[in-house]
C-alpha positions in Angstrom: -0.1 0.2 -0.1 1.0 3.1 -0.9 0.3 6.7 0.8 0.0 10.0 -0.8 -0.5 13.2 0.9 -4.1 13.6 1.3 -6.8 15.5 3.6 -5.9 14.8 7.2 -6.3 16.6 10.5 -3.7 14.6 12.8 -3.6 15.4 16.4 0.1 16.5 16.8 0.0 19.7 19.3 1.3 17.5 22.0 3.9 15.6 19.7 5.0 18.7 18.1 5.8 20.2 21.7 7.3 16.6 23.1 9.5 16.6 20.0 10.4 20.2 20.9 11.3 19.0 24.4 13.4 16.6 23.1 15.5 18.5 21.1 16.0 21.1 23.5 17.2 18.3 26.0 19.6 17.2 23.9 21.1 20.4 23.1 21.2 21.0 26.8 23.1 18.1 27.4 25.4 18.0 24.5 26.6 21.7 25.6 26.4 21.4 29.3 30.2 20.2 30.7 30.5 19.1 34.8 32.6 21.9 36.7 36.3 21.1 36.7 37.8 19.9 39.7 40.2 22.2 41.5 43.9 21.5 40.9 46.7 21.1 43.4 47.7 25.2 42.9 44.4 25.7 44.0 43.9 23.7 47.1 47.5 25.1 48.0 46.5 28.9 47.6 43.4 28.0 49.9 45.6 26.7 52.5 48.3 29.2 52.3 47.0 32.7 51.7 50.3 34.2 51.6 51.2 32.2 48.6 49.1 33.2 45.5 48.3 30.6 43.0 50.0 30.9 39.4 48.3 33.0 37.1 48.2 30.7 34.8 46.4 28.1 36.7 42.8 30.0 37.0 41.9 29.9 33.5 43.1 26.3 32.9 40.4 24.9 35.6 37.7 25.2 33.4 38.3 25.4 29.8 35.9 27.0 27.1 33.3 25.1 25.6 34.8 23.9 21.9 32.4 23.6 19.3 32.4 20.2 17.3 35.4 20.1 15.1 33.0 19.5 12.0 31.0 22.1 12.6 32.0 24.6 10.2 33.9 22.4 7.8 30.8 23.5 5.2 31.6 27.0 5.4 34.7 26.9 2.7 32.7 25.1 0.3 30.6 26.1 -2.7 26.7 24.8 -3.3 27.0 21.3 -4.7 26.9 20.9 -8.8 24.6 18.3 -9.9 26.5 17.6 -12.8 30.4 17.4 -11.3 28.7 15.3 -8.7 27.4 12.6 -11.3 30.9 11.5 -12.2 32.2 11.4 -8.7 29.1 9.6 -7.3 29.6 6.8 -10.2 31.3 4.8 -7.4 28.3 5.0 -5.2 26.2 3.5 -8.0 27.2 0.0 -7.0 25.4 0.0 -3.0 22.8 2.8 -3.9 22.0 2.7 -7.5 23.1 5.0 -10.6 20.2 7.2 -9.8 19.8 6.6 -6.0 17.1 4.1 -6.2 19.2 1.4 -4.6 17.9 -2.3 -5.4 19.3 -3.6 -2.2 17.2 -3.1 0.9 20.2 -2.8 3.0 21.2 0.2 1.2 19.2 3.6 1.6 17.8 5.1 -1.4 19.8 8.6 -1.8 17.6 9.6 -4.7 16.0 12.9 -3.6 17.8 13.1 -0.2 18.8 16.9 0.5 22.2 17.7 -0.6 23.7 19.1 2.9 22.5 16.0 4.7 24.2 13.5 2.4 27.5 16.0 2.4 27.5 16.3 5.9 26.9 12.4 6.5 29.7 11.8 4.0 31.7 14.1 6.0 31.3 12.1 9.3 32.0 8.9 8.2 35.1 10.1 6.7 35.9 11.3 10.3 34.9 8.3 11.6 32.0 10.1 13.6 30.0 7.6 12.2 30.9 4.2 11.5 31.0 2.0 8.6 34.5 0.6 7.0 32.8 0.6 3.7 31.8 4.3 4.0 34.8 5.0 5.4 36.7 3.8 2.5 34.3 5.7 0.2 34.5 8.6 1.7 38.0 9.0 3.0 39.5 10.3 -0.7 36.3 13.1 -1.2 37.0 16.6 -0.5 34.5 18.9 1.0 33.5 20.2 -2.6 33.0 16.2 -3.7 30.8 15.4 -1.0 28.5 18.3 -1.9 28.9 17.6 -5.6 27.9 14.3 -5.0 25.3 15.6 -2.5 23.6 17.6 -5.5 23.5 14.9 -7.7 21.5 12.7 -5.9 19.3 15.6 -4.2 18.2 16.1 -8.0 17.4 12.7 -8.6 13.2 11.4 -7.9 12.9 8.1 -5.3 11.1 5.6 -6.3 7.7 4.8 -4.4 7.9 1.8 -2.3 4.7 -0.4 -0.9 4.0 -1.0 2.7 2.5 -3.8 4.5 -1.0 -3.3 4.8 -1.3 -5.2 8.2 1.1 -2.7 9.9 -0.5 0.3 8.5 -2.4 1.4 11.2 0.1 0.9 13.8 2.8 2.6 11.7 0.9 5.7 10.6 -0.9 6.6 14.1 3.1 6.6 15.2 4.3 8.7 12.4 1.6 11.4 12.5 0.7 11.7 16.4 3.4 9.5 18.5 2.5 8.4 21.6 3.4 11.0 24.1 2.4 8.7 27.3 5.4 6.7 26.4 7.7 10.2 25.2 7.7 9.3 21.4 7.0 12.3 19.5 5.5 12.3 16.0 7.5 11.4 13.1 6.3 14.1 10.9 6.9 16.9 13.5 10.7 16.9 12.4 10.2 14.5 9.1 6.8 16.4 7.4 4.0 14.8 6.8 5.0 13.1 3.4 8.4 12.6 4.8 10.1 15.5 2.9 12.3 16.2 6.2 13.8 19.4 6.6 16.7 20.4 5.2 17.6 23.7 7.0 17.6 21.5 10.2 19.3 18.9 9.0 16.5 16.5 9.2 16.4 13.8 6.1 14.1 12.9 3.9 12.6 9.8 4.6 9.7 9.1 1.9 9.7 5.7 0.0 12.9 4.5 2.2 13.4 0.0 2.2 11.5 -0.4 5.1 14.7 -2.8 6.0 16.9 -0.2 6.3 14.8 2.2 8.2 14.1 -0.7 10.6 18.0 -1.7 11.0 18.9 2.2 11.6 15.8 2.5 14.3 17.3 -0.7 15.9 20.9 0.9 15.8 19.4 4.6 17.5 17.4 2.1 19.9 20.3 0.6 21.2 22.2 4.1 21.8 24.1 4.4 18.2 24.7 8.1 17.4 25.7 9.8 14.2 28.1 12.7 15.2 28.8 14.7 18.1 26.5 17.4 17.3 22.9 18.3 19.5 20.8 17.1 16.7 22.3 13.8 16.1 21.1 12.6 19.8 17.5 13.4 18.9 17.1 9.7 17.1 18.6 7.7 20.1 16.7 9.6 22.5 13.1 9.0 20.7 14.2 5.1 19.6 14.8 4.0 22.5 11.2 4.4 23.6 10.2 1.9 20.6 9.8 -1.7 20.9 10.1 -4.0 17.9 6.5 -4.0 17.2 6.8 -0.2 16.9 9.9 -0.5 14.8 8.6 -2.7 12.2 5.2 -0.8 12.1 6.9 2.6 11.5 9.6 0.9 8.8 6.7 -0.2 6.3 4.6 2.4 6.6 7.7 5.0 5.8 8.5 2.9 2.8 4.8 3.1 1.7 4.9 7.0 2.0 5.1 9.6 -0.6 3.5 12.8 -2.0 0.5 12.7 -4.2 2.8 13.5 -7.8 6.2 11.5 -6.8 5.0 8.4 -8.4 4.4 10.0 -11.9 7.2 12.0 -11.4 9.6 8.8 -11.1 7.9 7.0 -13.7 8.7 10.0 -16.1 12.0 9.4 -18.6 
């Protein structure tokens, strides 16, 4: 069963409020540091007031908060060039398909995914902040501009629509659109949109038509605490997924595979 964007009025107010709270909590946890313990010089100066502590010891006691080392890497790059990216993405086709529509359900579809999201994940693979031996090897030779070009190429493609398991639709749709506030589960659509298109500005990926097998595997990883980088927003999915049970994960994965906007099927079928 495929899903098109139709008239619907889901009850998402509480779910949206919940995801905002989760995002804020993740950001707070990411940026808050415990106070540093006093060093030996400070203890000595307290015991002997007549002997002042060395001037250098005071600033050393509390180090300034450092931004994630990859947070500004994209500043030096230009917007991606899809034409240049086509050649650079040729090696990606073996797993992800030449147009980003992978035939292997274990490899994610990249077609239609946001340029900066793809580039950012390639950067995380290259730095080892997201662990995958194959992707480490593929991303290591790429420059930051290469990553943006590859992202632009796949972003220009249309994802082929998938099909959901009818038996899982009701459960998956409810979680995706409304969440389950009582269990601390926000609506997926609060970040990823009702049609699964995501939010490129907030670095929330497109999910529409993604392989259920891939989504299920990633949700299980998130449930077990896997993160995809040091930024605050990378902590959101582990925080959400820890509250999902296996039935929730299977239903959401299937529902997402069948999710697409009304005109996507026609666009994907066109030459």
